[in-house]
N, CA and C of each residue as an Amber inpcrd file, in Angstrom:
protein
   210
  71.4440000-100.5210000 -90.9650000  71.6180000 -99.3200000 -91.7300000
  73.0280000 -99.2440000 -92.2950000  74.0290000 -99.6100000 -91.5030000
  75.4040000 -99.5300000 -91.9820000  75.6200000-100.4420000 -93.1820000
  74.9400000-101.5720000 -93.2380000  75.0750000-102.4880000 -94.3630000
  74.4970000-101.8800000 -95.6360000  73.5880000-100.9230000 -95.4920000
  72.9560000-100.2810000 -96.6480000  73.6890000 -99.0100000 -97.0520000
  74.8370000 -98.7630000 -96.4450000  75.6060000 -97.5770000 -96.7820000
  75.1110000 -96.3040000 -96.1220000  74.3120000 -96.4290000 -95.0990000
  73.8180000 -95.2760000 -94.3590000  74.5350000 -95.1880000 -93.0180000
  74.6130000 -93.9880000 -92.5370000  75.2440000 -93.7910000 -91.2320000
  74.4390000 -94.5110000 -90.1590000  75.1340000 -95.1310000 -89.2400000
  74.4750000 -95.8320000 -88.1390000  75.3100000 -95.6670000 -86.8780000
  74.6480000 -95.6180000 -85.7490000  75.3080000 -95.5880000 -84.4560000
  74.3140000 -96.0210000 -83.4150000  74.8090000 -96.1730000 -82.2120000
  73.9220000 -96.4690000 -81.0940000  74.2690000 -95.5210000 -79.9570000
  73.3920000 -95.4510000 -78.9850000  73.6100000 -94.6030000 -77.8140000
  73.5540000 -95.5000000 -76.5850000  74.5700000 -95.4020000 -75.7420000
  74.6270000 -96.1920000 -74.5090000  74.9450000 -95.2690000 -73.3430000
  74.4220000 -95.6150000 -72.1900000  74.8460000 -94.8880000 -70.9930000
  76.1780000 -95.4900000 -70.5510000  76.8960000 -94.7500000 -69.7280000
  78.2180000 -95.1960000 -69.2940000  78.1730000 -96.5640000 -68.6160000
  77.0630000 -96.9050000 -67.9960000  76.9430000 -98.2010000 -67.3260000
  76.8870000 -99.3630000 -68.3120000  76.5480000 -99.0870000 -69.5750000
  76.3430000-100.1630000 -70.5390000  77.2730000-100.1020000 -71.7480000
  78.2880000 -99.2570000 -71.7170000  79.1630000 -99.1050000 -72.8680000
  79.9100000-100.3990000 -73.2000000  80.3810000-101.1150000 -72.2060000
  81.0880000-102.3750000 -72.4710000  80.1410000-103.3760000 -73.1260000
  78.9430000-103.4800000 -72.6150000  77.9450000-104.3720000 -73.2040000
  77.5930000-103.9230000 -74.6230000  77.4440000-102.6300000 -74.8390000
  77.1240000-102.1080000 -76.1630000  78.1950000-102.4430000 -77.1800000
  79.4650000-102.2870000 -76.8000000  80.5750000-102.6130000 -77.7120000
  80.6230000-104.1190000 -77.9830000  80.4070000-104.9320000 -76.9630000
  80.4040000-106.3910000 -77.1390000  79.2620000-106.8180000 -78.0620000
  78.0900000-106.2300000 -77.8780000  76.9390000-106.5800000 -78.7150000
  77.1620000-106.1560000 -80.1620000  77.7060000-104.9700000 -80.3640000
  77.9970000-104.5070000 -81.7230000  78.9750000-105.4580000 -82.4100000
  80.0070000-105.8790000 -81.6980000  80.9760000-106.8310000 -82.2630000
  80.3170000-108.1670000 -82.5680000  79.5060000-108.6530000 -81.6460000
  78.8360000-109.9460000 -81.8410000  77.9050000-109.9100000 -83.0560000
  77.3670000-108.7410000 -83.3680000  76.4700000-108.6070000 -84.5050000
  77.2120000-108.2510000 -85.8040000  78.5410000-108.2370000 -85.7280000
  79.3420000-107.9880000 -86.9240000  79.6570000-106.5380000 -87.2070000
  79.5050000-105.6640000 -86.2110000  79.7900000-104.2460000 -86.3790000
  80.7820000-103.7590000 -85.3150000  82.0070000-104.3010000 -85.3170000
  82.9510000-103.9410000 -84.2550000  83.3350000-102.4610000 -84.2350000
  83.1580000-101.7610000 -85.3300000  83.5230000-100.3380000 -85.3870000
  82.3000000 -99.4210000 -85.3210000  81.1600000 -99.9640000 -84.9050000
  79.9480000 -99.1590000 -84.7970000  80.1900000 -97.9970000 -83.8390000
  79.9680000 -96.7670000 -84.2840000  80.1300000 -95.6360000 -83.3670000
  79.0910000 -95.6960000 -82.2480000  79.5260000 -95.3310000 -81.0480000
  78.6260000 -95.3230000 -79.9030000  78.7150000 -93.9590000 -79.2290000
  77.5830000 -93.2820000 -79.1810000  77.4890000 -92.0310000 -78.4260000
  77.2050000 -92.4160000 -76.9790000  77.8700000 -91.7430000 -76.0720000
  77.7710000 -92.1120000 -74.6570000  77.0980000 -91.0020000 -73.8640000
  76.1610000 -91.3970000 -73.0070000  75.4840000 -90.4630000 -72.1090000
  75.7420000 -90.9310000 -70.6760000  75.8980000 -89.9850000 -69.7670000
  76.2100000 -90.3270000 -68.3750000  75.0790000 -91.1260000 -67.7370000
  75.4540000 -92.0080000 -66.8500000  74.5150000 -92.8540000 -66.1170000
  74.6850000 -92.5440000 -64.6290000  73.6780000 -92.5510000 -63.8660000
  72.2640000 -92.7050000 -64.1950000  71.6790000 -91.3620000 -64.5990000
  70.6050000 -91.3940000 -65.3410000  69.9490000 -90.1500000 -65.7050000
  68.5000000 -90.1190000 -65.2440000  68.0020000 -91.2150000 -64.7010000
  66.6140000 -91.2890000 -64.2560000  66.2930000 -90.4330000 -63.0480000
  67.2810000 -90.0940000 -62.2530000  67.0330000 -89.3060000 -61.0380000
  67.4060000 -87.8410000 -61.2020000  67.7500000 -87.4450000 -62.4050000
  68.1660000 -86.0570000 -62.6460000  66.9560000 -85.1700000 -62.9350000
  67.1560000 -83.8720000 -62.7780000  66.0810000 -82.9240000 -63.0720000
  65.8800000 -82.8410000 -64.5880000  64.7550000 -82.2910000 -64.9900000
  64.4880000 -82.1260000 -66.4280000  65.5510000 -81.2660000 -67.0940000
  65.9660000 -80.2110000 -66.4180000  66.9920000 -79.3330000 -66.9870000
  68.3170000 -80.0720000 -67.1560000  68.6670000 -80.9010000 -66.1820000
  69.8960000 -81.6930000 -66.3000000  69.8050000 -82.6690000 -67.4750000
  68.6640000 -83.3200000 -67.6020000  68.4770000 -84.2690000 -68.7070000
  68.5220000 -83.5470000 -70.0450000  67.9230000 -82.3760000 -70.1240000
  67.9820000 -81.5870000 -71.3620000  69.4270000 -81.2570000 -71.7200000
  70.2100000 -80.8620000 -70.7460000  71.6240000 -80.5600000 -70.9790000
  72.3890000 -81.7890000 -71.4530000  72.1220000 -82.9180000 -70.8200000
  72.7780000 -84.1690000 -71.2160000  72.3660000 -84.5550000 -72.6350000
  71.0840000 -84.3760000 -72.9550000  70.5900000 -84.7120000 -74.2910000
  71.2560000 -83.8250000 -75.3380000  71.4210000 -82.5540000 -75.0250000
  72.0980000 -81.6450000 -75.9500000  73.5250000 -82.0610000 -76.2190000
  74.2400000 -82.4420000 -75.1670000  75.6160000 -82.9160000 -75.3360000
  75.6470000 -84.1970000 -76.1590000  74.7190000 -85.0900000 -75.8870000
  74.6600000 -86.3490000 -76.6210000  74.3160000 -86.0860000 -78.0860000
  73.3980000 -85.1610000 -78.3320000  73.0310000 -84.8260000 -79.7080000
  74.2390000 -84.2810000 -80.4600000  75.0470000 -83.4680000 -79.8000000
  76.2700000 -82.9600000 -80.4280000  77.2000000 -84.1110000 -80.7970000
  77.3110000 -85.0970000 -79.9090000  78.1670000 -86.2480000 -80.1740000
  77.6010000 -87.1000000 -81.3190000  76.2860000 -87.2510000 -81.3660000
  75.6520000 -88.0000000 -82.4570000  75.9710000 -87.3360000 -83.7970000
  75.8210000 -86.0170000 -83.8570000  76.1200000 -85.2890000 -85.0970000
  77.5800000 -85.4870000 -85.4880000  78.4770000 -85.3790000 -84.5230000
  79.9070000 -85.5550000 -84.7980000  80.1920000 -86.9530000 -85.3290000
  79.6170000 -87.9690000 -84.6990000  79.8590000 -89.3510000 -85.1240000
  79.2620000 -89.6400000 -86.4960000  78.0640000 -89.1600000 -86.7570000
  77.4190000 -89.3990000 -88.0430000  78.1800000 -88.6650000 -89.1620000
  78.8050000 -87.5400000 -88.8160000  79.5630000 -86.7870000 -89.8050000
  80.9650000 -87.3530000 -90.0280000  81.2790000 -88.4390000 -89.3700000
  82.5870000 -89.0730000 -89.5890000  83.6280000 -88.7820000 -88.5540000
  83.2590000 -88.1080000 -87.4800000  84.2080000 -87.8420000 -86.3970000
  84.4950000 -89.1040000 -85.6120000  85.6660000 -89.1540000 -85.0110000
  86.0590000 -90.3290000 -84.2330000  85.3350000 -90.3680000 -82.8930000
  85.1190000 -91.5750000 -82.4110000  84.5140000 -91.7450000 -81.0880000
  85.4810000 -91.2800000 -80.0230000  84.9470000 -90.8100000 -78.9090000
  85.7950000 -90.3730000 -77.7860000  86.3520000 -91.5640000 -77.0560000
């Protein structure tokens, strides 16, 4: 998508952020924005996951709008 002039990003949990950045670089996108969600999330309650998703969605909007990664 970024090659076509469209906004692009990926989402990684904290456990995989290093791998996500390495993969983005290996694929030629070293500055690909990455939204980060806390890990693990599989054992959390639905309400906790909803809260995490809301925070992540806010970060996605910020990154797609041109905001800097945290």
